[in-house]
C-alpha positions in Angstrom: 18.8 -163.7 89.1 16.1 -161.3 90.5 15.2 -161.7 94.1 11.6 -162.2 95.2 11.3 -158.7 96.6 12.2 -157.0 92.9 9.5 -158.9 91.6 7.3 -158.3 94.5 7.7 -154.7 94.1 6.3 -154.8 90.6 3.3 -157.1 90.9 -0.3 -156.5 92.1 -2.7 -159.2 93.4 -6.6 -158.9 94.5 -7.5 -156.6 96.9 -9.4 -157.5 99.8 -12.6 -155.9 100.5 -12.3 -155.9 104.3 -10.7 -152.9 106.1 -10.0 -153.8 109.3 -7.2 -153.9 111.6 -4.6 -156.6 110.8 -5.8 -156.2 107.4 -4.9 -153.5 105.0 -7.3 -150.5 105.2 -8.6 -148.8 102.0 -8.0 -145.1 103.2 -4.8 -145.3 105.6 -3.5 -142.7 107.8 0.3 -141.7 107.2 0.8 -143.8 110.6 -1.1 -146.8 109.1 0.8 -146.3 105.9 4.3 -146.8 108.0 3.1 -150.3 109.7 1.6 -151.7 106.6 3.7 -154.2 104.8 3.3 -153.5 101.1 4.8 -155.5 98.0 4.5 -153.2 95.2 1.0 -151.7 95.4 -0.4 -154.7 97.2 -0.8 -154.2 101.3 0.0 -157.8 102.8 -0.7 -157.3 106.5 -1.3 -154.3 108.9 1.4 -154.4 112.0 0.1 -153.1 115.2 2.1 -154.2 117.8 5.7 -153.0 119.3 7.7 -156.7 119.7 11.0 -156.2 121.8 12.9 -153.3 120.8 11.3 -153.7 117.5 8.6 -150.9 116.6 5.8 -152.1 113.9 7.7 -149.8 111.4 10.8 -151.4 112.1 9.4 -155.0 111.7 7.9 -153.9 108.4 11.7 -153.0 107.4 13.1 -156.1 108.5 10.5 -158.4 106.6 11.4 -156.3 103.6 15.3 -156.7 104.3 14.7 -160.8 104.4 12.7 -160.4 101.1 15.5 -159.2 99.5 17.9 -162.3 100.4 15.7 -164.7 98.9 17.0 -166.6 96.1 15.2 -167.9 92.7 14.7 -171.6 94.5 13.1 -170.3 97.3 10.0 -169.0 94.7 9.5 -172.9 94.0 8.4 -173.5 97.8 4.8 -172.9 99.0 4.6 -170.1 102.0 4.4 -171.8 105.5 3.0 -170.4 108.4 3.6 -172.3 111.4 2.4 -171.6 115.1 4.9 -169.8 117.4 5.1 -168.8 121.2 7.4 -166.2 121.9 7.4 -164.6 125.9 3.8 -166.2 126.2 2.0 -164.8 123.2 0.9 -166.8 120.0 1.5 -165.7 117.1 2.5 -167.2 113.3 5.5 -167.3 111.7 5.6 -167.0 107.8 8.3 -168.5 106.1 9.5 -169.8 102.6 11.6 -172.4 102.0 12.7 -172.6 105.6 13.7 -168.7 105.4 11.7 -166.7 108.1 10.3 -163.6 106.8 8.3 -162.0 109.5 5.7 -163.0 112.7 1.8 -161.8 112.9 1.5 -161.6 117.1 -1.8 -161.4 118.5 -1.4 -158.1 119.3 -1.3 -157.2 116.1 -4.9 -157.9 115.8 -8.1 -155.5 116.6 -10.9 -156.9 118.6 -13.3 -155.3 116.2 -11.8 -157.4 113.7 -13.7 -160.3 114.4 -10.9 -162.5 113.6 -8.6 -165.3 115.2 -4.5 -165.3 114.8 -5.3 -168.3 112.6 -8.1 -166.8 110.2 -6.0 -163.8 109.9 -2.9 -165.6 109.4 -4.7 -167.9 106.4 -5.5 -164.6 104.4 -1.9 -163.2 104.6 -0.5 -166.4 103.8 -3.0 -166.3 100.6 -1.6 -162.9 99.6 2.1 -163.8 99.8 1.5 -167.2 97.9 -0.1 -164.9 95.0 2.9 -162.9 94.9 5.0 -165.8 94.8 3.2 -167.5 91.9 3.1 -164.1 90.1 7.2 -164.2 90.2 7.4 -167.2 88.7 5.1 -166.3 85.6 7.6 -163.5 85.5 10.2 -166.1 84.7 8.1 -168.4 82.6 8.9 -167.4 78.8 5.9 -169.7 77.8 3.2 -168.0 80.1 4.7 -164.3 78.8 4.3 -165.5 75.1 1.0 -167.0 75.6 -0.2 -164.1 77.5 1.3 -161.9 74.7 -0.4 -164.0 72.3 -3.8 -163.7 74.1 -3.7 -159.8 74.4 -2.7 -159.5 70.5 -5.8 -161.5 69.5 -8.1 -159.3 72.1 -6.7 -156.1 70.4 -7.5 -157.7 66.7 -11.0 -158.5 68.7 -11.2 -155.1 69.9 -10.5 -153.6 66.2 -13.0 -155.9 64.8 -15.9 -155.0 67.0 -14.9 -151.0 66.9 -15.2 -151.4 62.8 -18.8 -153.7 63.0 -20.3 -151.0 65.5 -19.1 -147.8 62.8 -20.6 -149.8 60.0 -23.6 -150.0 62.4 -23.6 -146.2 63.1 -22.9 -145.6 59.4 -26.2 -147.8 58.2 -28.5 -146.7 60.7 -27.7 -143.4 60.1 -28.3 -143.6 56.5 -31.8 -145.4 57.2 -33.0 -142.7 59.8 -32.1 -140.0 56.8 -34.1 -141.9 54.0 -37.0 -142.3 55.9 -37.0 -138.5 57.0 -37.4 -137.1 53.4 -37.7 -133.4 52.8 -40.0 -130.6 54.8 -39.2 -128.0 56.7 -36.2 -127.3 58.6 -38.5 -127.0 61.6 -40.2 -130.1 60.8 -41.6 -131.9 63.5 -40.7 -135.3 62.2 -37.5 -133.9 60.8 -36.6 -133.0 64.5 -37.4 -136.6 65.7 -35.3 -137.8 63.2 -32.6 -135.3 64.4 -32.8 -136.8 67.9 -32.8 -140.4 66.4 -29.9 -139.9 65.2 -28.0 -138.4 68.1 -29.5 -141.3 70.1 -27.8 -143.5 67.7 -24.1 -141.8 68.0 -24.4 -141.8 71.5 -25.6 -145.6 71.2 -22.2 -146.2 69.3 -19.8 -144.4 72.1 -21.1 -146.2 74.9 -20.9 -149.2 72.8 -17.5 -148.7 72.1 -16.4 -147.5 75.6 -17.7 -150.7 76.6 -15.9 -152.9 74.5 -13.0 -150.9 75.4 -13.3 -151.2 79.1 -13.5 -155.1 78.6 -10.3 -154.9 76.6 -8.5 -153.4 78.7 -10.0 -155.6 81.9 -9.0 -158.8 80.1 -5.6 -157.6 78.6 -4.5 -156.5 81.8 -5.1 -159.6 83.9 -2.7 -161.5 81.2 0.5 -159.8 82.9 1.6 -160.3 86.3 2.7 -156.7 86.4 -0.9 -155.4 86.0 -3.1 -158.2 86.8 -4.7 -156.5 90.1 -5.6 -153.6 87.6 -7.2 -155.8 85.6 -9.2 -157.6 88.2 -10.2 -154.6 89.7 -11.4 -152.8 86.7 -13.3 -156.8 86.3 -15.0 -156.5 89.8 -16.1 -152.5 89.3 -17.7 -154.0 86.0 -19.3 -156.8 88.0 -20.5 -154.6 91.0 -21.9 -152.2 88.3 -24.3 -155.1 86.6 -24.6 -156.7 90.0 -26.2 -152.8 91.2 -28.1 -153.2 87.7 -29.5 -156.6 87.8 -30.3 -156.5 91.5 -32.1 -153.0 91.1 -34.0 -154.3 88.0 -35.0 -157.4 90.5 -36.1 -155.0 93.1 -38.1 -153.1 90.7 -39.9 -156.1 89.3 -42.9 -156.4 91.8 -43.6 -152.3 91.2 -43.2 -153.1 87.6 -45.6 -155.4 87.6 -48.1 -153.4 89.5 -48.2 -150.3 87.3 -48.6 -152.4 84.4 -51.6 -154.1 85.8 -53.1 -150.7 86.5 -52.4 -149.6 83.1 -54.1 -152.3 81.5 -57.1 -152.2 83.7 -57.1 -148.4 82.7 -56.7 -149.1 79.2 -59.7 -152.0 79.6 -61.7 -149.7 80.8 -60.9 -146.5 79.1 -62.1 -148.6 75.6 -65.6 -149.5 77.4 -66.1 -145.5 78.0 -64.8 -145.2 74.2 -67.4 -147.8 73.0 -70.2 -146.1 75.4 -69.7 -142.4 74.1 -69.8 -144.2 70.3 -73.0 -145.5 71.0 -74.2 -141.9 72.4 -72.7 -140.2 69.5 -74.2 -142.5 66.8 -77.7 -142.4 68.4 -78.1 -145.7 69.5 -78.3 -144.7 73.0 -79.1 -142.0 75.0 -77.7 -141.1 78.4 -79.3 -138.0 80.2 -77.1 -134.8 80.0 -75.2 -136.2 76.9 -75.8 -135.0 73.4 -74.0 -135.5 70.2 -72.2 -131.8 70.4 -70.8 -132.7 73.6 -70.3 -136.6 73.6 -66.4 -136.0 71.9 -65.3 -133.7 74.8 -66.7 -135.5 77.4 -64.8 -138.4 75.9 -61.9 -136.9 76.2 -62.2 -135.4 79.8 -63.5 -138.6 81.0 -60.2 -140.6 79.3 -58.1 -137.5 80.8 -59.2 -138.1 84.1 -58.9 -141.8 84.1 -55.4 -141.8 83.3 -54.4 -139.1 85.2 -56.1 -141.4 88.2 -54.4 -144.3 87.2 -51.2 -142.2 87.2 -51.6 -141.0 90.5 -52.5 -144.8 91.8 -49.3 -146.2 90.1 -46.9 -143.0 90.9 -45.8 -144.8 94.5 -45.0 -148.4 92.5 -42.6 -146.7 89.9 -38.9 -147.3 90.1 -37.4 -144.9 92.1 -40.6 -142.9 93.0 -39.5 -142.2 96.2 -35.8 -141.0 95.3 -34.7 -137.4 95.5 -34.2 -136.5 92.4 -37.9 -137.9 91.2 -39.2 -135.5 94.0 -37.5 -132.6 92.7 -38.4 -133.5 89.1 -42.0 -133.6 90.2 -41.6 -130.3 92.1 -40.3 -128.8 89.0 -42.7 -129.7 86.8 -45.4 -128.5 89.7 -44.0 -125.4 89.6 -44.0 -125.0 86.0 -47.5 -126.0 85.8 -48.4 -123.8 88.6 -47.0 -120.7 86.9 -48.2 -121.4 83.1 -51.3 -122.9 83.8 -53.7 -119.6 85.3 -54.0 -118.4 81.1 -54.2 -121.6 79.9 -56.7 -123.0 82.4 -59.2 -120.1 81.3 -59.5 -120.2 78.0 -59.7 -124.3 78.6 -62.6 -123.9 81.0 -64.2 -121.3 78.8 -63.6 -123.7 75.7 -65.8 -126.6 77.8 -68.7 -123.8 78.5 -68.9 -123.3 74.5 -69.2 -127.0 74.1 -71.6 -128.1 77.0 -73.8 -124.9 76.2 -74.1 -126.3 72.7 -73.7 -122.5 71.6 -72.2 -123.8 68.2 -70.4 -126.4 66.8 -68.0 -126.7 63.4 -69.9 -126.1 60.1 -71.9 -123.7 62.0 -72.2 -120.2 60.5 -72.3 -117.6 63.5 -71.5 -113.9 63.7 -69.0 -113.3 66.9 -68.5 -109.7 67.4 -67.7 -108.3 64.4 -66.5 -111.5 62.9 -69.1 -113.3 60.7 -67.8 -117.1 59.3 -68.2 -120.4 59.6 -67.1 -122.6 62.3 -64.0 -124.8 61.1 -62.5 -126.1 64.4 -63.5 -126.0 68.3 -60.7 -126.5 70.3 -59.6 -126.7 74.2 -58.3 -123.6 73.6 -59.7 -121.5 70.8 -61.8 -121.6 68.2 -61.4 -120.8 64.3 -63.5 -119.0 62.0 -63.3 -119.2 58.3 -65.1 -115.6 56.7 -66.5 -115.5 53.4 -63.3 -114.0 51.9 -61.7 -117.2 52.8 -59.5 -115.6 56.2 -58.9 -117.8 59.2 -59.9 -116.3 62.2 -58.5 -117.7 65.8 -60.3 -116.6 68.6 -59.2 -117.4 72.4 -61.9 -119.1 73.9 -61.8 -116.7 76.6 -62.7 -113.9 74.4 -65.8 -115.5 72.6 -67.5 -116.6 76.0 -67.2 -113.0 76.8 -69.1 -111.6 73.9 -72.1 -112.4 72.0 -72.5 -115.4 69.7 -75.3 -115.4 67.1 -75.4 -118.7 65.5 -77.3 -118.4 62.0 -77.4 -121.7 60.5 -78.3 -123.7 64.1 -82.0 -124.2 63.0 -81.1 -124.3 59.6 -79.8 -127.4 59.1 -81.7 -129.2 56.4 -82.3 -125.5 54.4 -81.1 -122.3 53.6 -80.1 -119.5 56.3 -82.9 -116.7 57.1 -81.4 -112.9 56.4 -82.8 -110.0 57.2 -83.0 -106.1 55.8 -84.2 -103.0 56.1 -85.6 -100.3 54.6 -87.3 -96.4 55.6 -90.4 -95.6 53.0 -91.7 -92.4 53.7 -95.4 -91.8 54.7 -96.7 -90.9 51.3 -96.2 -94.6 49.9 -98.8 -97.2 51.1 -97.7 -99.4 53.2 -99.3 -102.2 51.3 -97.4 -101.2 48.4 -94.0 -101.7 50.4 -95.1 -104.8 51.1 -95.7 -106.1 48.1 -92.5 -104.4 46.5 -90.3 -106.3 49.2 -91.9 -109.5 48.9 -91.6 -109.3 44.7 -88.1 -108.2 45.1 -87.5 -111.6 47.3 -89.4 -114.0 44.9 -87.3 -112.1 42.4 -83.8 -113.1 43.7 -82.3 -116.3 43.0 -80.5 -117.1 46.2 -83.9 -116.7 47.9 -85.5 -120.1 48.5 -89.1 -120.1 46.6 -90.8 -122.6 48.9 -90.4 -120.2 51.6 -92.8 -117.2 51.8 -90.9 -113.6 52.7 -92.2 -112.0 55.5 -92.5 -108.2 55.5 -92.7 -106.5 58.8 -93.2 -102.6 60.2 -90.9 -102.5 62.9 -91.6 -98.3 63.8 -93.3 -95.7 62.5 -90.5 -92.9 62.7 -91.2 -89.0 62.4 -90.6 -88.8 58.7 -90.7 -92.4 57.5 -91.6 -95.9 58.5 -88.8 -98.7 58.6 -90.0 -102.0 57.2 -87.8 -105.4 57.5 -88.1 -108.1 54.9 -87.3 -111.6 56.0 -86.3 -114.5 53.5 -85.1 -117.9 53.4 -82.2 -118.2 51.4 -81.3 -121.8 49.2 -79.6 -124.3 50.8 -75.7 -123.6 50.4 -75.9 -119.5 50.0 -74.0 -117.4 52.5 -75.8 -114.7 53.8 -73.4 -111.8 52.3 -74.1 -113.3 49.1 -77.9 -113.8 49.8 -78.4 -110.0 50.7 -76.4 -109.0 47.6 -78.8 -110.5 45.6 -82.1 -109.1 47.7 -80.8 -105.8 47.9 -80.5 -105.8 44.3 -83.6 -106.5 43.7 -84.9 -104.3 45.8 -83.5 -101.4 44.3 -84.6 -102.6 40.8 -88.6 -103.2 41.8 -89.1 -100.1 43.7 -87.4 -98.1 40.7 -89.5 -100.2 38.6 -92.8 -98.9 40.2 -91.0 -95.2 41.1 -91.0 -95.6 44.9 -87.7 -93.6 46.2 -86.1 -95.1 48.9 -84.2 -93.0 51.1 -82.8 -95.4 53.6 -81.6 -95.5 56.7 -83.6 -91.9 57.3 -84.5 -88.7 56.0 -86.2 -85.2 57.1 -87.2 -83.5 54.1 -88.8 -85.0 50.8 -87.5 -83.9 47.7 -89.4 -82.0 45.2 -88.9 -85.0 42.4 -89.1 -88.5 43.1 -85.3 -89.8 43.6 -86.0 -92.9 41.5 -83.9 -94.4 38.9 -85.9 -94.9 35.7 -85.6 -98.4 33.5 -83.7 -96.8 31.0 -81.0 -96.2 32.9 -80.3 -99.1 34.8 -77.5 -100.3 32.9 -75.7 -96.9 32.1 -72.3 -97.5 30.9 -70.0 -99.0 31.7 -73.0 -101.7 33.0 -74.4 -103.7 30.2 -77.3 -105.7 30.5 -77.2 -109.4 31.1 -77.5 -110.3 27.2 -75.3 -108.2 26.1 -72.5 -108.2 28.5 -69.4 -109.7 27.2 
């Protein structure tokens, strides 16, 4: 029949969290390990005093030797702790079925332990009793069969849970794949779907690991050999859950404050949005606000409001005072500082364009050598669509640094105004030139007949007079199309009346007038409009 010592060497029991003298140490030194009475992997007591000729190490060896002489009948009795008076020193004698095991003396206690001899003896007796009961469990076939059955059921439950986790993972991935559809490989929505798929995989792996952890803890606790391991796993999990719950409860007041701050900020932001909407619709007038700048002002006010709310709520965020949070804040602050110089230049230039009301989307402008319609005015750049259907993007800093000509600011409900110049010699009366230019404007289909054209003599040069014709185009006609039609009619009218155009300038009068007779207006391959294919 196995002895108590043989059983105890294979057993583990609950580990005492106290790490003081007379109590097993968590990280013992080699000297402390030699003085610790250990049954299997379980430390029972740390002996510190020398009794007679016996050193603490010899006392430990004698206790283990006495354990080997115990019989199976001894295991049926509870461990006893009786007071003992030896040489005037108080002690406790531990015995099993009347057979002494070892004695615990007052000298074995450390003053820093703050435990009396009775309290220390009670802990030692409980550990020895746990070892004894586990030894009895090993001798019980019924208990071992029950433990094996529970372990088998736990294994089947684990297998079913892992199968369910796998099924749920595959179903989630199929749903995400179906919702992503097609699209470019670099489509933002597709990238988000892939991130969600990785999150599903991570959740499945963590769930499976947690299930295996709980399964292992449960199964190990069913057998005396491994019960202490299972109990230690269970305690570790409970400590983790307790820490999480404690941290969550400690963060609740701060989270409530953050929620209140952001709810108030959201309410105030909605109020500002409603106010700006009234101004944008013309139902309310505020000094300094115009319909062109309301949108930008609303976005700026909203951004400043939310940044202020984030600043106020920052100290109440969980972990805001941790070193990790501070390190991340410094990292992002450094990134913003290094990368915001050029961005801020363009952003401030965008604000200048918006609040100067130089143009707005839909205006027809000329910026440098670029002419077209404004399609977008953002915080960093301006997009222009040219007459050739090209889209040109100009950084706002470039736009601000140059000259902006708005051709449609004062032509919202009418067509654009165009101007063109011609130079005519002094031998042609200016009144005739003025009449010819006005006639050409009236004949041009792109010119609005309701608005009278204007002719101006800009300068009197050495050999010619410089004239300017200004006409109003019909609504919807672009300047390039209007100039094309106007130039065609000017050539036809001047040729029709025999007046030569020497534009932009000339220095000698030719012997014959430089005109095209009407018979040659449609020289091949050109054809009159009524005969054109």
